[in-house]
GUDOMAR-683231 format. One record per residue (C-alpha): residue number from 1; chain; z, x, y. Coordinates in nm, 4 decimals. Each point is the difference from the previous one (the first is absolute). Layout:
// GUDOMAR-683231
NUM|A|Z|X|Y
...
// end
This chain:
// GUDOMAR-683231
1|A|0.1798|-1.6175|-0.0791
2|A|-0.0139|0.1291|-0.3282
3|A|0.3131|0.1250|-0.1368
4|A|0.1195|0.3192|-0.1291
5|A|0.4076|0.0223|-0.0448
6|A|0.2471|0.1632|-0.2039
7|A|0.3008|-0.1812|-0.1456
8|A|0.3075|0.2091|-0.1189
9|A|0.1323|-0.1612|-0.2867
10|A|0.2387|0.2805|-0.1270
11|A|0.0305|0.3356|0.1881
12|A|0.2909|0.1782|-0.2072
13|A|0.0033|0.2198|-0.2813
14|A|0.1475|0.0129|-0.3740
15|A|0.1874|-0.2910|0.0066
16|A|0.0377|-0.3550|0.1725
17|A|0.2949|0.0189|0.2322
18|A|0.1438|-0.2754|0.2437
19|A|-0.2113|0.1794|0.2867
20|A|-0.3038|0.0654|-0.1620
21|A|-0.2253|-0.1140|-0.2945
22|A|-0.1912|0.2365|-0.1905
23|A|-0.3797|0.1269|0.0909
24|A|-0.2460|-0.2905|0.0516
25|A|-0.2611|-0.0954|0.3246
26|A|-0.2213|-0.2835|0.0478
27|A|-0.3625|0.1035|0.1735
28|A|-0.1430|-0.3270|0.1886
29|A|-0.3715|0.0644|0.0075
30|A|-0.1784|-0.2883|0.1256
31|A|0.2183|-0.2188|-0.2088
32|A|-0.0439|0.1923|-0.3134
33|A|0.3003|0.1690|-0.1195
34|A|0.0605|0.3058|-0.1606
35|A|0.3434|0.1310|-0.1226
36|A|0.1072|0.3671|0.0273
37|A|0.2738|0.0736|-0.2363
38|A|0.2143|-0.3056|-0.2015
39|A|0.3329|0.0618|0.0115
40|A|0.2502|-0.2358|-0.1504
41|A|-0.0147|-0.3347|0.1640
42|A|-0.3033|-0.0024|0.1692
43|A|-0.0822|-0.3688|-0.0255
44|A|0.3497|-0.0555|0.1929
45|A|-0.1163|0.2363|0.2813
46|A|-0.3657|-0.1799|-0.0151
47|A|0.1636|-0.3334|0.0484
48|A|0.2279|0.0656|0.2454
49|A|-0.3278|0.1815|0.2152
50|A|-0.1863|-0.3390|-0.0723
51|A|-0.2374|0.2321|-0.1480
52|A|-0.2372|-0.2406|-0.2311
53|A|0.0162|0.0935|-0.3859
54|A|-0.3800|-0.1739|-0.0368
55|A|-0.1303|0.3178|0.2285
56|A|0.1217|0.2713|-0.1564
57|A|-0.2720|0.1193|-0.2230
58|A|0.0708|0.4124|-0.0142
59|A|0.3220|0.1918|-0.0785
60|A|-0.0024|0.4205|0.0238
61|A|0.2994|0.1794|-0.1731
62|A|0.0190|0.3004|0.1111
63|A|0.2113|0.1550|-0.2580
64|A|0.1899|-0.0963|-0.3092
65|A|0.3909|0.0194|0.1379
66|A|0.1636|-0.3374|-0.0068
67|A|0.0785|-0.0401|0.3248
68|A|-0.3772|-0.0314|0.0330
69|A|-0.1204|-0.2179|-0.2654
70|A|0.2584|-0.2197|-0.1677
71|A|-0.0533|-0.2761|0.2017
72|A|-0.3299|-0.0558|-0.1752
73|A|0.1217|-0.2318|-0.2982
74|A|0.2217|-0.2255|0.2471
75|A|-0.3292|-0.0228|0.2532
76|A|-0.2374|-0.0800|-0.2503
77|A|0.1955|-0.2386|-0.2036
78|A|0.1126|-0.1972|0.3463
79|A|-0.4134|0.0323|0.0777
80|A|-0.0016|-0.1562|-0.3367
81|A|0.2301|-0.2925|0.0409
82|A|-0.1171|-0.0917|0.3312
83|A|-0.3130|-0.0909|-0.1455
84|A|-0.2205|0.2364|0.1399
85|A|-0.3722|-0.0725|-0.1682
86|A|-0.2786|0.2098|0.0425
87|A|-0.0040|0.2910|0.2209
88|A|0.0674|0.2568|-0.2437
89|A|0.2824|0.3591|0.1051
90|A|-0.1039|0.3375|-0.0421
91|A|0.2393|0.2447|-0.0361
92|A|-0.1042|0.3500|0.0883
93|A|0.2575|0.2787|-0.1904
94|A|-0.0271|0.2943|-0.2021
95|A|-0.1236|0.0013|-0.4142
96|A|0.3826|-0.0115|-0.0819
97|A|0.0506|-0.2623|0.2196
98|A|-0.2658|-0.2347|-0.1821
99|A|0.1551|0.0553|-0.3165
100|A|0.3404|-0.1235|0.1154
101|A|-0.0796|-0.2453|0.2804
102|A|-0.2643|-0.1797|-0.2982
103|A|0.3025|0.0190|-0.2338
104|A|0.2632|-0.1217|0.2207
105|A|-0.2005|-0.3037|0.1371
106|A|-0.1893|-0.0548|-0.3051
107|A|0.3440|-0.1156|-0.1287
108|A|0.1760|-0.1691|0.3110
109|A|-0.3033|-0.1234|0.1830
110|A|-0.2316|-0.1125|-0.3211
111|A|-0.0904|-0.3207|0.1278
112|A|-0.1335|0.0573|0.3541
113|A|-0.2765|-0.2053|0.1154
114|A|-0.1527|0.3133|0.1818
115|A|-0.1735|0.3001|-0.1572
116|A|0.2139|0.3625|0.0922
117|A|-0.2995|0.2685|-0.0024
118|A|0.1490|0.3787|0.0346
119|A|-0.2126|0.2543|0.1856
120|A|0.1520|0.3944|-0.0631
121|A|0.0838|0.2244|0.2007
122|A|-0.0734|0.3772|-0.0018
123|A|0.3205|0.1368|0.1849
124|A|-0.1577|0.3212|0.0200
125|A|-0.2960|-0.1550|0.1680
126|A|-0.1482|-0.0986|0.3600
127|A|-0.1802|-0.3638|-0.1376
128|A|-0.0898|-0.3540|0.1518
129|A|0.1667|-0.2248|-0.1964
130|A|-0.1070|-0.3423|0.1848
131|A|-0.2344|-0.0674|0.2528
132|A|-0.2083|-0.3146|0.1571
133|A|-0.1723|-0.0478|0.2990
134|A|0.2832|0.0569|0.2462
135|A|0.2488|0.2405|-0.1566
136|A|0.0080|0.2883|-0.1911
137|A|0.3253|0.1244|-0.2536
138|A|0.0544|0.3824|-0.1191
139|A|0.2034|0.1323|-0.1830
140|A|0.1098|0.4242|0.0532
141|A|0.2902|0.1745|-0.1574
142|A|0.3133|-0.0311|0.1094
143|A|0.2763|0.3166|-0.1247
144|A|0.3453|-0.1686|-0.2128
145|A|0.1444|0.0945|-0.3067
146|A|-0.2298|-0.2394|-0.1736
147|A|-0.3939|-0.0491|0.0588
148|A|-0.0238|-0.1944|0.3236
149|A|-0.2700|-0.0987|0.1932
150|A|0.0111|-0.1191|0.3896
151|A|-0.2412|-0.3030|0.1324
152|A|-0.1676|-0.0278|0.3168
153|A|-0.1783|-0.3287|0.1030
154|A|-0.3034|0.0554|0.2274
155|A|-0.1701|-0.2804|0.2464
156|A|-0.3540|0.0997|-0.0475
157|A|-0.1859|0.0545|0.3308
158|A|-0.0476|-0.3186|0.1857
159|A|-0.3201|-0.1389|0.2097
160|A|-0.0920|0.0510|0.3386
161|A|0.0646|-0.2769|0.2209
162|A|-0.3619|-0.1647|0.1633
163|A|-0.0516|0.0055|0.3549
164|A|-0.0582|-0.3737|0.1294
165|A|-0.1648|0.0795|0.2704
166|A|-0.2379|0.2746|-0.1561
167|A|-0.0834|-0.2299|-0.3394
168|A|-0.0789|-0.2412|0.2487
169|A|-0.2389|0.1884|0.2523
170|A|-0.1883|0.1172|-0.3263
171|A|-0.0459|-0.3574|-0.1723
172|A|0.1710|0.1455|-0.3184
173|A|-0.0196|-0.2277|-0.2877
174|A|0.3126|-0.1380|-0.1711
175|A|-0.1158|0.1306|-0.3242
176|A|0.0022|0.3876|0.1214
177|A|0.3651|-0.0133|0.1449
178|A|0.1475|0.1431|-0.3141
179|A|-0.2406|0.2854|-0.0400
180|A|0.0263|0.0673|0.3870
181|A|0.4221|-0.0036|-0.0531
182|A|-0.0756|0.2709|-0.2803
183|A|-0.1695|0.2213|0.1980
184|A|-0.3326|-0.0668|-0.0151
185|A|-0.2830|0.0316|0.2993
186|A|-0.1456|-0.3215|0.1263
187|A|-0.4007|-0.0505|0.0091
188|A|-0.1922|-0.2340|0.2307
189|A|-0.2790|-0.2116|-0.0433
190|A|-0.1912|0.2373|0.1427
191|A|0.1179|0.2899|-0.1724
192|A|0.2446|0.1663|0.2522
193|A|0.3186|0.1429|-0.1924
194|A|0.3194|-0.0681|0.1727
195|A|0.2513|0.2221|-0.0653
196|A|0.3234|-0.1333|-0.2087
197|A|0.2308|0.1617|0.3597
198|A|-0.1753|-0.2349|0.2266
199|A|0.1008|-0.3279|-0.2187
200|A|0.3290|0.0644|-0.1513
201|A|0.3345|0.1441|0.1054
202|A|0.2162|0.2703|-0.2271
203|A|0.1925|-0.1642|-0.2791
204|A|0.3414|-0.0290|-0.0684
205|A|0.1861|0.2709|-0.1491
206|A|0.0721|-0.0104|-0.3296
207|A|0.3606|0.0340|-0.1493
208|A|0.1243|0.1409|-0.3032
209|A|0.3890|0.0227|-0.1866
210|A|0.1121|0.2320|-0.2168
211|A|0.2567|-0.0440|-0.2446
212|A|0.2024|0.3611|-0.1138
213|A|0.2984|-0.0518|-0.2436
214|A|0.1222|0.1820|-0.2041
215|A|-0.0688|0.3246|0.0558
216|A|0.1623|0.4000|0.1479
217|A|-0.1449|0.1095|0.3257
218|A|-0.3198|0.1426|-0.0877
219|A|-0.2509|0.0780|0.2858
220|A|-0.2884|-0.1320|-0.2828
221|A|0.1269|-0.3472|0.1016
222|A|-0.0765|0.0149|0.3786
223|A|-0.3795|0.1593|-0.0943
224|A|-0.0763|-0.3650|-0.2453
225|A|0.1269|-0.2248|0.2849
226|A|-0.1427|0.1853|0.3152
227|A|-0.1050|-0.2235|0.2433
228|A|0.1801|-0.3145|-0.1032
229|A|0.1416|-0.2085|0.2983
230|A|0.3540|-0.1065|-0.2047
231|A|0.2019|0.2190|-0.2740
232|A|0.2560|-0.1351|-0.1781
233|A|0.1951|0.2627|-0.1479
234|A|0.2730|0.0355|-0.2244
235|A|0.3361|0.1599|0.1934
236|A|0.2571|-0.0282|-0.3068
237|A|0.2340|0.2327|0.2097
238|A|0.0697|0.1915|0.3322
239|A|-0.0354|0.3590|0.0115
240|A|0.4005|0.0731|-0.0920
241|A|-0.1366|-0.0947|-0.3567
242|A|-0.3140|0.2330|0.0432
243|A|0.0976|0.1583|-0.3363
244|A|0.0130|-0.2988|-0.2092
245|A|-0.2794|-0.1634|0.1183
246|A|-0.2342|0.3154|-0.1133
247|A|0.1832|-0.0350|-0.3226
248|A|-0.0927|-0.3747|-0.0701
249|A|-0.3039|0.0136|0.1227
250|A|0.0561|-0.1707|0.3268
251|A|-0.0297|0.0508|0.3788
252|A|0.2062|0.0046|0.3056
253|A|-0.0868|-0.1918|0.3132
254|A|-0.0633|0.3142|0.1999
255|A|-0.2274|0.0898|-0.3072
256|A|-0.1632|-0.3662|0.0109
257|A|-0.0832|0.0624|0.3590
258|A|-0.1337|0.3720|-0.0001
259|A|-0.2551|-0.2029|-0.2519
260|A|-0.0667|-0.2783|0.2364
261|A|-0.0301|0.2978|0.3145
262|A|-0.2675|0.1848|-0.2779
263|A|-0.1634|-0.2633|-0.0271
264|A|-0.1098|-0.1324|0.3397
265|A|0.1423|-0.3551|-0.0318
266|A|0.1481|-0.2371|0.2522
267|A|0.2972|-0.1479|-0.1754
268|A|0.2295|0.1011|-0.2641
269|A|0.2246|-0.2649|-0.1957
270|A|0.2789|0.1431|-0.2344
271|A|0.1212|-0.1661|-0.3041
272|A|0.1309|0.0655|-0.3493
273|A|0.3553|0.0762|0.1187
274|A|0.2842|0.1478|-0.2150
275|A|0.3191|-0.2437|-0.0491
276|A|0.1953|0.2780|0.1178
277|A|-0.0563|-0.1043|0.3867
278|A|0.1236|-0.2865|0.1993
279|A|-0.2848|-0.0377|0.2137
280|A|-0.2733|0.1960|0.1313
281|A|0.0760|0.1520|0.3153
282|A|-0.0062|0.3326|-0.0966
283|A|-0.3350|-0.0215|-0.2203
284|A|-0.1009|-0.1245|0.3587
285|A|0.1370|0.2489|0.1954
286|A|-0.1441|0.2956|-0.1814
287|A|-0.3697|-0.1243|-0.0639
288|A|0.0080|-0.1024|0.3668
289|A|0.0240|0.3569|0.1026
290|A|-0.2720|0.0860|-0.1816
291|A|-0.2440|-0.3237|0.0384
292|A|0.0923|-0.2094|0.2777
293|A|-0.1795|-0.3378|-0.1014
294|A|0.2551|-0.0542|-0.2974
295|A|0.1218|-0.3026|-0.1540
296|A|0.2415|-0.0697|-0.2376
297|A|-0.1001|-0.2847|-0.2838
298|A|0.2185|-0.2520|-0.0782
299|A|0.0142|-0.3055|-0.2284
300|A|-0.1815|-0.2882|0.0998
301|A|-0.1924|0.1873|0.2690
302|A|-0.3868|-0.0356|0.0661
303|A|-0.2152|0.2034|0.1991
304|A|-0.2889|-0.0906|0.1260
305|A|-0.2947|0.2853|0.0276
306|A|-0.2705|-0.2306|0.2009
// end
């Protein structure tokens, strides 16, 4: 079975604490790893969660606050020291990020046995950052104190399922299976057109995941991720500190729930918690009042989307 799994390496905000690490997630899609943000100690968390360094190929940086990107030098240095060869890394970041990270990595990681590429993100744009036959990754604007982008990882539409009995009945050649799964009709030797729906069953639904951190409450975020299955949304504060959230460019748990509801999501994952909290029970309570299918992210958690 194909894998689409989200691994949560860091769920805290601002500074590392004994409870939470800075922001970092790894999307495992069919054994290809995509990192979202890179807080301090990312390489240690990858080891703890048994995520293979050799399969990491893309790193997406949401914005240039330290708790979302200061783990990059340590991670790249570790990748080099563990003997990773080939398998280049692409870092997706803003223009200023390219200047910062290239200077840092050229100095501290100058002898890496692989090449680091940079892809510039437009913080005001909705654009495709990566695409292959199975998945597309796009960015969209978030609304923080500095330029910030969110990311959607969307599985591409899947092929339909062949009906074995009907395929055999009409003597469909194996060489045409792929085209028929893709929606093509079948033409018999005597010219009869067999409709695709006679030969196939509907495809499994494609799934998607949105990363929304950091951002103040803004309904444009819901529009940008409309129809996504699972949304990760920052919930730095509870309602008690709603004014502080707005002034600092962050959201409350209840505001995250409103975004998930407006977007028509199936599930909400809360994270990016302020260090002032000893647990996230209040976050969960306030969010569930608005969007019942809400869960709390924690370090070491893996969430299967398929």
